[in-house]
RODO-2510 file (C-alpha; in nm, 4 decimals, decimal comma):
residues 495
     n   res          X          Y          Z
     1     x     5,1539    -2,1002   -12,9430
     2     x     4,8624    -1,9726   -12,8291
     3     x     4,9712    -1,6290   -12,8046
     4     x     5,3108    -1,4492   -12,7472
     5     x     5,3449    -1,5650   -12,3738
     6     x     5,2047    -1,2880   -12,1662
     7     x     5,2711    -1,4524   -11,8561
     8     x     5,6046    -1,3680   -11,9255
     9     x     5,5053    -1,0124   -11,9462
    10     x     5,7615    -0,9393   -12,1775
    11     x     5,6266    -0,5746   -12,2792
    12     x     5,9820    -0,4975   -12,4468
    13     x     5,7912    -0,6155   -12,7717
    14     x     5,6539    -0,2712   -12,7946
    15     x     5,9926    -0,0764   -12,7766
    16     x     6,1206    -0,1625   -13,1464
    17     x     6,2012     0,2316   -13,1828
    18     x     6,3581     0,4441   -13,4481
    19     x     6,4367     0,1478   -13,6861
    20     x     6,3009    -0,0291   -13,9919
    21     x     6,0015    -0,2562   -13,9939
    22     x     6,2587    -0,5020   -14,1148
    23     x     6,4308    -0,4599   -13,8257
    24     x     6,1541    -0,4914   -13,5926
    25     x     6,0724    -0,8243   -13,7274
    26     x     6,4449    -0,9575   -13,6891
    27     x     6,4130    -0,7959   -13,2991
    28     x     6,0978    -0,9735   -13,2241
    29     x     6,2828    -1,2913   -13,3425
    30     x     6,6012    -1,2186   -13,1238
    31     x     6,3744    -1,1392   -12,8260
    32     x     6,1929    -1,4768   -12,8463
    33     x     6,5623    -1,6682   -12,9181
    34     x     6,7036    -1,4878   -12,6012
    35     x     6,4023    -1,5135   -12,3538
    36     x     6,1547    -1,7615   -12,5213
    37     x     6,4251    -2,0367   -12,5077
    38     x     6,4385    -2,0117   -12,1572
    39     x     6,0544    -1,9951   -12,0943
    40     x     5,8490    -2,2174   -12,2775
    41     x     5,5354    -2,1446   -12,4655
    42     x     5,1740    -2,2654   -12,3508
    43     x     5,0500    -2,5439   -12,5524
    44     x     4,7688    -2,4872   -12,7533
    45     x     4,4337    -2,6846   -12,6872
    46     x     4,3827    -2,9810   -12,9673
    47     x     4,0348    -2,8607   -13,0053
    48     x     3,9539    -2,5143   -13,1251
    49     x     3,7927    -2,2641   -12,9052
    50     x     3,4008    -2,2470   -12,9547
    51     x     3,3472    -1,8923   -12,9825
    52     x     3,0303    -1,7081   -13,0019
    53     x     2,9864    -1,4739   -13,3271
    54     x     2,9992    -1,1410   -13,1927
    55     x     2,6472    -0,9677   -13,2896
    56     x     2,5785    -0,6107   -13,2755
    57     x     2,6207    -0,5070   -12,9181
    58     x     2,3155    -0,2935   -12,9462
    59     x     2,0732    -0,5846   -13,0145
    60     x     2,1714    -0,7725   -12,7296
    61     x     2,2179    -0,5292   -12,4387
    62     x     1,9006    -0,4848   -12,2447
    63     x     1,8730    -0,2007   -11,9396
    64     x     1,8061    -0,3626   -11,5735
    65     x     1,4752    -0,1420   -11,6054
    66     x     1,3618    -0,2754   -11,2446
    67     x     1,7011    -0,1611   -11,0899
    68     x     1,7396    -0,5282   -10,9713
    69     x     2,0510    -0,6141   -10,7806
    70     x     2,1455    -0,8813   -11,0181
    71     x     2,4809    -0,9580   -10,8085
    72     x     2,2541    -1,0376   -10,4920
    73     x     2,3096    -1,4072   -10,3822
    74     x     2,6273    -1,4276   -10,5887
    75     x     2,8425    -1,7114   -10,3394
    76     x     3,1763    -1,5782   -10,2138
    77     x     3,3224    -1,8755   -10,3183
    78     x     3,1991    -2,1503   -10,5604
    79     x     3,3067    -2,5543   -10,5229
    80     x     3,2140    -2,8239   -10,8005
    81     x     3,4008    -3,1069   -10,9608
    82     x     3,2742    -3,2613   -11,2719
    83     x     3,4345    -3,5120   -11,5381
    84     x     3,3768    -3,5749   -11,8912
    85     x     3,5796    -3,8218   -12,1141
    86     x     3,9359    -3,7737   -11,9971
    87     x     3,8676    -3,4031   -11,8590
    88     x     3,8208    -3,3442   -11,4837
    89     x     3,7127    -2,9801   -11,3883
    90     x     3,7493    -2,8944   -11,0436
    91     x     3,5935    -2,5685   -10,9124
    92     x     3,7204    -2,4459   -10,5780
    93     x     3,7250    -2,0591   -10,6441
    94     x     3,6903    -1,7410   -10,4640
    95     x     3,4446    -1,4932   -10,6586
    96     x     3,5334    -1,1611   -10,7268
    97     x     3,2816    -0,9192   -10,7879
    98     x     3,2762    -0,5230   -10,8509
    99     x     3,1795    -0,2872   -10,5712
   100     x     2,8554    -0,1804   -10,7659
   101     x     2,5645    -0,3893   -10,8625
   102     x     2,5007    -0,1654   -11,1532
   103     x     2,6837    -0,3079   -11,4538
   104     x     2,7505    -0,0968   -11,7523
   105     x     2,8475    -0,0910   -12,1401
   106     x     2,9915     0,1937   -12,3052
   107     x     3,1843     0,2324   -12,6134
   108     x     3,5393     0,3590   -12,6676
   109     x     3,7917     0,4492   -12,8865
   110     x     4,1824     0,4139   -12,9045
   111     x     4,3526     0,7352   -12,7777
   112     x     4,7359     0,8003   -12,7977
   113     x     5,0274     0,9784   -12,6100
   114     x     5,0479     1,3675   -12,6864
   115     x     5,3965     1,5339   -12,6387
   116     x     5,1884     1,6974   -12,3111
   117     x     5,1770     1,3442   -12,1721
   118     x     5,5091     1,2614   -12,2536
   119     x     5,6492     1,5808   -12,1141
   120     x     5,4816     1,4669   -11,7649
   121     x     5,6358     1,1304   -11,8066
   122     x     5,9556     1,2485   -11,8390
   123     x     5,9069     1,5110   -11,5509
   124     x     5,7878     1,2576   -11,3205
   125     x     6,0129     0,9639   -11,4188
   126     x     6,3094     1,1104   -11,4945
   127     x     6,3303     1,4359   -11,3141
   128     x     6,6209     1,6908   -11,4231
   129     x     6,7961     1,4228   -11,6139
   130     x     6,9788     1,4804   -11,9477
   131     x     6,8423     1,2793   -12,1841
   132     x     7,0650     1,0780   -12,4511
   133     x     6,9562     0,8877   -12,7685
   134     x     6,9149     0,5065   -12,6768
   135     x     6,9241     0,3798   -13,0519
   136     x     7,3105     0,3780   -13,0124
   137     x     7,5188     0,0968   -12,9347
   138     x     7,5839    -0,0369   -12,5858
   139     x     7,9173    -0,0340   -12,4089
   140     x     8,1277    -0,3398   -12,3228
   141     x     7,9805    -0,3311   -11,9868
   142     x     7,6261    -0,3439   -12,1123
   143     x     7,7126    -0,6575   -12,3234
   144     x     7,8710    -0,8219   -12,0363
   145     x     7,5620    -0,7478   -11,8154
   146     x     7,3376    -0,8969   -12,0943
   147     x     7,5702    -1,2278   -12,0940
   148     x     7,5201    -1,2486   -11,7013
   149     x     7,1469    -1,1710   -11,7432
   150     x     7,1330    -1,4839   -11,9757
   151     x     7,3575    -1,7060   -11,7375
   152     x     7,1161    -1,6126   -11,4556
   153     x     6,7829    -1,6887   -11,6346
   154     x     6,9498    -2,0577   -11,6777
   155     x     6,9699    -2,0980   -11,3265
   156     x     6,6999    -2,3163   -11,1494
   157     x     6,5980    -2,0568   -10,9045
   158     x     6,5210    -1,8219   -11,1950
   159     x     6,2131    -1,9876   -11,3043
   160     x     6,0455    -2,0575   -11,0048
   161     x     5,7258    -1,8679   -11,1837
   162     x     5,7019    -1,8139   -11,5640
   163     x     5,6433    -1,4783   -11,5217
   164     x     5,9787    -1,3563   -11,5820
   165     x     5,9968    -1,0233   -11,6921
   166     x     6,1969    -0,6884   -11,7941
   167     x     5,8877    -0,4952   -11,8016
   168     x     6,0281    -0,1835   -11,9439
   169     x     6,2980    -0,2726   -12,1867
   170     x     6,6493    -0,3395   -12,0770
   171     x     6,6779    -0,6655   -12,2532
   172     x     6,4858    -0,5432   -12,5820
   173     x     6,7305    -0,2266   -12,5387
   174     x     7,0354    -0,4708   -12,5917
   175     x     6,8780    -0,6139   -12,8859
   176     x     6,7943    -0,2869   -13,0331
   177     x     7,1344    -0,1723   -12,9805
   178     x     7,2505    -0,4564   -13,1777
   179     x     7,0084    -0,4622   -13,4358
   180     x     7,2178    -0,4673   -13,7365
   181     x     7,3634    -0,8170   -13,6448
   182     x     7,2555    -1,1434   -13,6941
   183     x     6,9999    -1,2793   -13,4130
   184     x     7,1747    -1,6042   -13,3651
   185     x     7,4995    -1,4372   -13,2054
   186     x     7,2407    -1,3568   -12,9123
   187     x     7,1252    -1,6555   -12,8085
   188     x     7,3828    -1,7462   -12,5479
   189     x     7,6440    -1,5554   -12,3182
   190     x     7,9526    -1,6546   -12,5505
   191     x     7,7728    -1,4951   -12,8305
   192     x     7,6936    -1,1689   -12,6298
   193     x     8,0267    -1,1441   -12,4837
   194     x     8,1794    -1,1782   -12,8604
   195     x     7,9667    -0,8989   -12,9334
   196     x     8,0852    -0,7111   -12,6285
   197     x     8,4749    -0,7382   -12,7668
   198     x     8,3355    -0,5085   -13,0778
   199     x     8,1643    -0,2620   -12,8439
   200     x     8,2983     0,0711   -12,7459
   201     x     8,4381     0,0924   -12,3870
   202     x     8,2051     0,3779   -12,3434
   203     x     7,8609     0,4408   -12,4743
   204     x     7,7975     0,7162   -12,7183
   205     x     7,6270     0,9672   -12,5705
   206     x     7,4108     1,2003   -12,7922
   207     x     7,1867     1,4518   -12,6203
   208     x     6,8499     1,4502   -12,7046
   209     x     6,5467     1,6339   -12,5919
   210     x     6,2168     1,4767   -12,4826
   211     x     6,0513     1,5587   -12,8262
   212     x     5,8409     1,2870   -13,0204
   213     x     6,0038     1,2181   -13,3569
   214     x     5,8108     1,1840   -13,6115
   215     x     5,8549     0,8082   -13,8058
   216     x     5,6845     0,7136   -14,1478
   217     x     5,7932     0,3842   -14,2639
   218     x     5,7383     0,2089   -14,5926
   219     x     5,5748    -0,1225   -14,6167
   220     x     5,7710    -0,4370   -14,6141
   221     x     5,7002    -0,7388   -14,8229
   222     x     5,4975    -0,7861   -15,1395
   223     x     5,1759    -0,9396   -15,2895
   224     x     4,9455    -1,0698   -15,0188
   225     x     5,2227    -1,0629   -14,7320
   226     x     5,2624    -0,6922   -14,6645
   227     x     5,3400    -0,5487   -14,3214
   228     x     5,2360    -0,1957   -14,3130
   229     x     5,4981     0,0559   -14,2125
   230     x     5,4416     0,2435   -13,8783
   231     x     5,3369     0,5871   -13,9179
   232     x     5,3352     0,7926   -13,6120
   233     x     5,5781     0,9427   -13,3284
   234     x     5,8551     0,7931   -13,1337
   235     x     6,0910     0,8597   -12,8480
   236     x     6,3688     0,6416   -12,7352
   237     x     6,5833     0,8000   -12,4788
   238     x     6,8249     0,7155   -12,1854
   239     x     6,9765     0,8986   -11,8670
   240     x     7,2744     0,7991   -11,6528
   241     x     7,0961     0,6794   -11,3296
   242     x     7,4135     0,7816   -11,1329
   243     x     7,3904     0,4224   -10,9938
   244     x     7,6142     0,2420   -11,2619
   245     x     7,3250     0,1526   -11,5043
   246     x     7,1158     0,3595   -11,7367
   247     x     6,7358     0,4572   -11,7147
   248     x     6,5775     0,3926   -12,0305
   249     x     6,2100     0,5771   -12,1750
   250     x     6,0562     0,4295   -12,5158
   251     x     5,7634     0,5919   -12,6063
   252     x     5,5499     0,5149   -12,9622
   253     x     5,2325     0,6878   -13,0489
   254     x     5,1068     0,5442   -13,3981
   255     x     4,8437     0,7917   -13,6001
   256     x     4,5960     0,5399   -13,5563
   257     x     4,6337     0,5236   -13,1935
   258     x     4,6565     0,1403   -13,1933
   259     x     5,0526     0,1159   -13,1392
   260     x     5,0851     0,3394   -12,8234
   261     x     5,2945     0,2243   -12,5301
   262     x     5,5211     0,3942   -12,2655
   263     x     5,7910     0,1609   -12,1344
   264     x     6,0490     0,2949   -11,8659
   265     x     6,3198     0,0876   -11,6569
   266     x     6,5400     0,2318   -11,3914
   267     x     6,7175    -0,0848   -11,2705
   268     x     7,0346    -0,2825   -11,3812
   269     x     7,0012    -0,4919   -11,6670
   270     x     7,0509    -0,8152   -11,4755
   271     x     6,7466    -0,7347   -11,2344
   272     x     6,4958    -0,9323   -11,3738
   273     x     6,1716    -1,0442   -11,1607
   274     x     5,9450    -1,3354   -11,1141
   275     x     5,5800    -1,2591   -11,0355
   276     x     5,3633    -1,4236   -10,7742
   277     x     5,0125    -1,3815   -10,5973
   278     x     5,0768    -1,1476   -10,3025
   279     x     5,0801    -1,3245    -9,9988
   280     x     5,2509    -1,0917    -9,7627
   281     x     5,5054    -0,7859    -9,7457
   282     x     5,7845    -0,7599    -9,9931
   283     x     6,0854    -0,8974    -9,8787
   284     x     6,3539    -0,6529    -9,8341
   285     x     6,1583    -0,3753    -9,8425
   286     x     6,1188    -0,0975    -9,5794
   287     x     5,8338     0,1002    -9,7575
   288     x     5,4817    -0,0767    -9,6722
   289     x     5,2246    -0,1888    -9,9424
   290     x     4,9965     0,1029    -9,8187
   291     x     5,3277     0,3276    -9,8842
   292     x     5,3916     0,1647   -10,2513
   293     x     5,0252     0,2076   -10,3423
   294     x     5,0421     0,5686   -10,2280
   295     x     5,3546     0,6359   -10,4320
   296     x     5,1902     0,4652   -10,7453
   297     x     4,8725     0,6654   -10,6890
   298     x     5,0655     0,9695   -10,7034
   299     x     5,2701     0,8727   -11,0310
   300     x     4,9182     0,8033   -11,1862
   301     x     4,7849     1,1656   -11,0974
   302     x     5,1355     1,3250   -11,2210
   303     x     5,1226     1,1549   -11,5538
   304     x     4,7919     1,2051   -11,6410
   305     x     4,6577     0,8677   -11,5686
   306     x     4,3425     0,9544   -11,3574
   307     x     4,1052     0,7265   -11,5175
   308     x     4,2708     0,3994   -11,4274
   309     x     4,2223     0,2101   -11,1084
   310     x     4,4411    -0,0345   -10,9136
   311     x     4,3231    -0,3734   -10,9764
   312     x     4,5465    -0,6388   -10,8896
   313     x     4,9006    -0,6409   -10,6935
   314     x     5,1778    -0,9198   -10,7351
   315     x     5,5063    -0,9461   -10,5727
   316     x     5,8155    -0,9494   -10,7670
   317     x     6,0993    -1,1367   -10,6881
   318     x     6,4553    -1,0825   -10,7989
   319     x     6,5737    -1,3893   -10,9609
   320     x     6,9350    -1,5461   -10,8617
   321     x     7,2010    -1,3784   -11,0377
   322     x     7,4668    -1,6475   -10,9386
   323     x     7,4424    -2,0178   -10,8102
   324     x     7,5282    -1,8937   -10,4788
   325     x     7,1870    -1,6830   -10,4712
   326     x     6,9310    -1,8532   -10,2842
   327     x     6,6175    -1,7884   -10,4682
   328     x     6,3865    -1,7826   -10,1512
   329     x     6,6014    -1,4886   -10,0280
   330     x     6,5900    -1,2392   -10,2951
   331     x     6,4715    -0,9088   -10,2490
   332     x     6,1100    -0,8505   -10,3728
   333     x     5,9055    -0,5458   -10,4923
   334     x     5,5468    -0,4585   -10,5378
   335     x     5,4076    -0,5155   -10,9157
   336     x     5,0710    -0,3105   -10,9600
   337     x     4,8053    -0,3325   -11,2441
   338     x     4,5971    -0,0629   -11,3024
   339     x     4,3002    -0,0777   -11,5505
   340     x     4,0103     0,1203   -11,6489
   341     x     3,7256     0,1583   -11,4079
   342     x     3,3962     0,1746   -11,6065
   343     x     3,1439     0,3147   -11,3675
   344     x     3,2626     0,1028   -11,0902
   345     x     3,3208    -0,1935   -11,2519
   346     x     3,7035    -0,2537   -11,3548
   347     x     3,8619    -0,4242   -11,6591
   348     x     3,9799    -0,7298   -11,5571
   349     x     4,3766    -0,7986   -11,5731
   350     x     4,4584    -1,0786   -11,8216
   351     x     4,7749    -1,0664   -11,9861
   352     x     4,6504    -1,2523   -12,3053
   353     x     4,7147    -1,0457   -12,5891
   354     x     4,5792    -1,0514   -12,9541
   355     x     4,7595    -1,2673   -13,1897
   356     x     5,0797    -1,1056   -13,3078
   357     x     5,0289    -1,1315   -13,6825
   358     x     5,2983    -0,9665   -13,8825
   359     x     5,0884    -0,9034   -14,1761
   360     x     4,7734    -0,8074   -13,9376
   361     x     4,7555    -0,4958   -13,6940
   362     x     4,7259    -0,5853   -13,3550
   363     x     4,5630    -0,3761   -13,1161
   364     x     4,6785    -0,4743   -12,7435
   365     x     4,4643    -0,4369   -12,4500
   366     x     4,4824    -0,1294   -12,2239
   367     x     4,6714    -0,1628   -11,8968
   368     x     4,9267     0,0088   -11,6904
   369     x     5,2023    -0,1594   -11,4566
   370     x     5,4406    -0,0330   -11,1998
   371     x     5,7014    -0,2192   -11,0305
   372     x     5,7963    -0,0267   -10,6805
   373     x     6,0761    -0,0689   -10,4541
   374     x     6,2237     0,1091   -10,1912
   375     x     6,3973     0,3606   -10,4211
   376     x     6,0642     0,4289   -10,6196
   377     x     5,9210     0,3207   -10,9512
   378     x     6,1657     0,1296   -11,1207
   379     x     5,9505     0,0217   -11,3887
   380     x     5,6500     0,1656   -11,5889
   381     x     5,4466     0,0403   -11,8885
   382     x     5,1381     0,2025   -12,0350
   383     x     4,9790     0,0277   -12,3116
   384     x     4,7022     0,1333   -12,5478
   385     x     4,4868     0,3709   -12,3580
   386     x     4,1454     0,4794   -12,4514
   387     x     3,8419     0,7041   -12,3972
   388     x     3,4782     0,6419   -12,3484
   389     x     3,2676     0,8011   -12,6096
   390     x     2,9189     0,6676   -12,5304
   391     x     2,7265     0,4851   -12,3315
   392     x     2,4816     0,2115   -12,4404
   393     x     2,3503     0,1035   -12,0930
   394     x     2,4394     0,2422   -11,7378
   395     x     2,3002    -0,0802   -11,5702
   396     x     2,2722    -0,3574   -11,8504
   397     x     2,0953    -0,6682   -11,7717
   398     x     2,2987    -0,9698   -11,6986
   399     x     2,2536    -1,3453   -11,6989
   400     x     2,2030    -1,4957   -11,3540
   401     x     2,5031    -1,6191   -11,1535
   402     x     2,3569    -1,9736   -11,1938
   403     x     2,2830    -1,9589   -11,5555
   404     x     2,6447    -1,8184   -11,6163
   405     x     2,8137    -2,0972   -11,4249
   406     x     2,6096    -2,3474   -11,6282
   407     x     2,6848    -2,2000   -11,9539
   408     x     3,0926    -2,1804   -11,8351
   409     x     3,0772    -2,5782   -11,7536
   410     x     2,8937    -2,6525   -12,0716
   411     x     3,1479    -2,4117   -12,2837
   412     x     3,4421    -2,5494   -12,0772
   413     x     3,4262    -2,9230   -12,1657
   414     x     3,3659    -2,7975   -12,5351
   415     x     3,6624    -2,5777   -12,5449
   416     x     3,8638    -2,8280   -12,3895
   417     x     3,7509    -3,1583   -12,4951
   418     x     3,9511    -3,4791   -12,4816
   419     x     3,7517    -3,8017   -12,4930
   420     x     4,0592    -3,9908   -12,6297
   421     x     4,1683    -4,1526   -12,2681
   422     x     4,4613    -4,3132   -12,4279
   423     x     4,6041    -3,9326   -12,4101
   424     x     4,5802    -3,9478   -12,0469
   425     x     4,3358    -3,8007   -11,7979
   426     x     4,3779    -3,4060   -11,7768
   427     x     4,2678    -3,2038   -11,4871
   428     x     4,1985    -2,8383   -11,4809
   429     x     4,1279    -2,6508   -11,1394
   430     x     3,9355    -2,2975   -11,1289
   431     x     4,0816    -2,1099   -10,8391
   432     x     3,9463    -1,7582   -10,9262
   433     x     3,6308    -1,6338   -11,0958
   434     x     3,6015    -1,2569   -11,1687
   435     x     3,3461    -1,0220   -11,3035
   436     x     3,4822    -0,7242   -11,4816
   437     x     3,4823    -0,5524   -11,8382
   438     x     3,6915    -0,6179   -12,1424
   439     x     3,6970    -0,4186   -12,4533
   440     x     3,5655    -0,5952   -12,7756
   441     x     3,5404    -0,5388   -13,1412
   442     x     3,2254    -0,4048   -13,2821
   443     x     3,0904    -0,6195   -13,5474
   444     x     3,1627    -0,4432   -13,9046
   445     x     3,3191    -0,1520   -13,7658
   446     x     3,6802    -0,1612   -13,7666
   447     x     3,7611     0,1102   -13,4994
   448     x     3,4733     0,0999   -13,2700
   449     x     3,4944    -0,0880   -12,9371
   450     x     3,2512    -0,1630   -12,6449
   451     x     3,3411    -0,2268   -12,3062
   452     x     3,1431    -0,5374   -12,1745
   453     x     3,0967    -0,7015   -11,8734
   454     x     3,2914    -1,0722   -11,9068
   455     x     3,3236    -1,3605   -11,6409
   456     x     3,6943    -1,4808   -11,6425
   457     x     3,7992    -1,7948   -11,5082
   458     x     4,1616    -1,8398   -11,3660
   459     x     4,3502    -2,1290   -11,2244
   460     x     4,6050    -2,4263   -11,3073
   461     x     4,6070    -2,7397   -11,4965
   462     x     4,5830    -2,8775   -11,8641
   463     x     4,8128    -3,1774   -12,0458
   464     x     5,1361    -3,2064   -11,8410
   465     x     5,3982    -3,0353   -12,0515
   466     x     5,7669    -3,0991   -11,9763
   467     x     5,7665    -2,7596   -11,8162
   468     x     5,5094    -2,7679   -11,5209
   469     x     5,5213    -2,3689   -11,5257
   470     x     5,3015    -2,3926   -11,8431
   471     x     4,9980    -2,4980   -11,6708
   472     x     4,9625    -2,2011   -11,4710
   473     x     4,6659    -1,9637   -11,5466
   474     x     4,6623    -1,7258   -11,2830
   475     x     4,7023    -1,4371   -11,5193
   476     x     4,5299    -1,5834   -11,8064
   477     x     4,1556    -1,6817   -11,8226
   478     x     4,1038    -2,0436   -11,9229
   479     x     3,7442    -1,8908   -12,0741
   480     x     3,6231    -1,5306   -12,1221
   481     x     3,2449    -1,5369   -12,1190
   482     x     3,0207    -1,2346   -12,2019
   483     x     2,8152    -1,1887   -11,8952
   484     x     2,5346    -1,0758   -12,1066
   485     x     2,4481    -1,3526   -12,3247
   486     x     2,7165    -1,6346   -12,2449
   487     x     2,8891    -1,6426   -12,5532
   488     x     3,2392    -1,7336   -12,5423
   489     x     3,5016    -1,4436   -12,6078
   490     x     3,8395    -1,5213   -12,7581
   491     x     4,0817    -1,2846   -12,6156
   492     x     4,3223    -1,3568   -12,8505
   493     x     4,1089    -1,2221   -13,1264
   494     x     3,9557    -0,9467   -12,9345
   495     x     3,5593    -1,0348   -12,9701
***
């Protein structure tokens, strides 16, 4: 598996709250069992990526002292066609550039959510609601809804796009509620319904405040295989929406600021969305896209995320809930991605996450997502906030566009080499080329990072899998290339 299937956008993996670390590992297994079996993992290239060694960033950054417009003459579209061995590369792509020709390079550090930020989030997303402990077991009805969701995910129309999501945690909440049960009981609707027979008729409501709770876990394992315990603050609460389901909010804020996330859901358990490119107004919505953007911007201001900017908008489409539902008539919503704007250059939205290694700490990339329909913000997730700590260059020299594209094509064929024609020909199509920012780990500096300009290449293609959804690279770059020196950056490693 190349990574943890970010195209499913399952942000739930960050809400294993108020439980032991061993339980978190079990919950991850359960979550992948419930959803991963329905949406297969992307195949891993047979050849390892060619990744340039990350040098000391200060040694390779040179300022554009002539103040030349380095993006002048960059085309709006690029077309090309090349074949090497059994691999064909088709480029028919739009070229997306920032609205400034000055390319910055800045240093950053992870930050996290304070109680003040938590208060703002609760006031904004759950105004006036009584909060209850979300770590208690679900009711019979909740488990019945989860069973209905698993059945719905198995319908043909449910997987029209592999970006199946519960952005903020309803599926994960079910698994959390059943954390002491064998995960195999949750692999199909029948096993979930058996759990429902043991669940209370009414979910226990234990009132809670919105205060973060301290959690210091012990390490898990022994010898070389030790999983470090979580140290920091957490909050896991729900509120009665008044619409027949619970609104949930899960927050974690680790002391080292690398395990920080907010996940909010204000919709029913079976309401899961597929995501596609924005092609027009959201079906079933009276709110316009501009109105949805305005609401999202107001929400950002209210929670204090003022240094993030709207980077990409998608259409979210409800999956069918029964065989009689037509996938082409299901209601839609606007999915909005916000990333850090660095002196006019946005951070690229790429859903690749660092490798999830149980024995090594991971540090997800910063992003904020909102799903908006006529009722308001129904999903809100915010991961890995950070702050700028310094400027290496406010106007860095980057490779010319032609040199960058030549470097890309050379590295692409190395990265995806397949010279054995007996395996069949493999075609890749690049549909979008983006110049944006990316966070990279500084060499020999464990807790310091630099935002560098990168070229990313999105599209479709690859070895034909049994599931054709796996060749979609619309939100995961085929290749990320440092725009300064042309070296390849492995997003799963972060450098």
